[in-house]
Structures are given as C-alpha cells and as structure tokens.
N, C-alpha and C positions, 0 to 999 in steps of 0.2 A: 524825230525831231521832222516836222512837216518840210513837206519840199514847196517851193515859193513858184509864184507864175511871172514874178517880176524879176530883173537880175539884179544883181548887187551892184555892180558898175555905173548902172542909171543910176541909183540913188547917189553913187558917188556926185554925178557929173552934175545931178539937181543940186547939190548941197554945193557945191563948186558954183555955179553958173547963179547963186543965191548971195554969191560972195563971200564963201568960206575960205578961208586961205588953207587950211588943213582939215580931213576930214575922218574922225575916229572909225575903226572898224564896226565899232557898237552903233553909233550916229547912224551910219549907212543904212545895217540891218534894223533898228529900231524904224527908222523913214519908211524902209520898206513894209515892214510889220501894218504899221498905220494905214500905208495908202493903201495895201490888201483890203484891210478891213472894211476901210470908207469905202471904195470900190465895191463892195461883197454886196455894203449896206444898199447903196446906189443903184447897183443891180437887179436887185432883190426889188426894190421899189419899182425899176422901169418894167422889168418882168409883170409884176402886179398891174403893171398900168396897162401895158399891152392884153391881158386877160381882161381887164374891164372895158375893153373897148372893142373885147370880140377878138381879136386877135393872136396868133399864135407869134406870127413875126417884132422882135423889140425893135421899135424906131428909134432914130436918134432924139425925135422928137420926146421918146417915150425917158432917153436918158438925160437929157438938158429939163426937162421940170422935175424929174428925180433929184438929178443933181442942185437942184435952186432950194431944197429943204436942208442942205449944208452949209450952213454962211461961210463966210471966210474968216479966220481968225486976226 
C-alpha cells in the first residue's frame, strides 16, 4: 500500500465541515485518494508552467493558473 502525503484526520475534518454528521473510514480514505490525485495533477501542471517561463521555482501564480483547469463540481 502506498503511503499518503495527507493525514486521514484532515479528511474527517473536511467532511465534517461540509456538513457530514458521521464519516466512514472508507469515505475519508477515498477523499484523501482523490485529493492527492488532483493535487498531483495540479502540481505537475504548475511545474510545467514554471519551466515554460524559464524558471526552476514554482510560484503561487503557477499553482493558481494550473488549478483553473480543474472545475468545481
């Protein structure tokens, strides 16, 4: 099993703040997996944008621009 970059307890908090009365272990784990997948895609895109601009440093504007390609559901 792959180790995670994000804590499971944070997923419980996010789901609770969204209005969940109760949160299953499976739902928190699935949310973590999805968030990590999306974050990885955004990070790759931001790195590409920085490289395209001739920079080694990824800036906040790169991440913002990269995140716009992911629409809110």
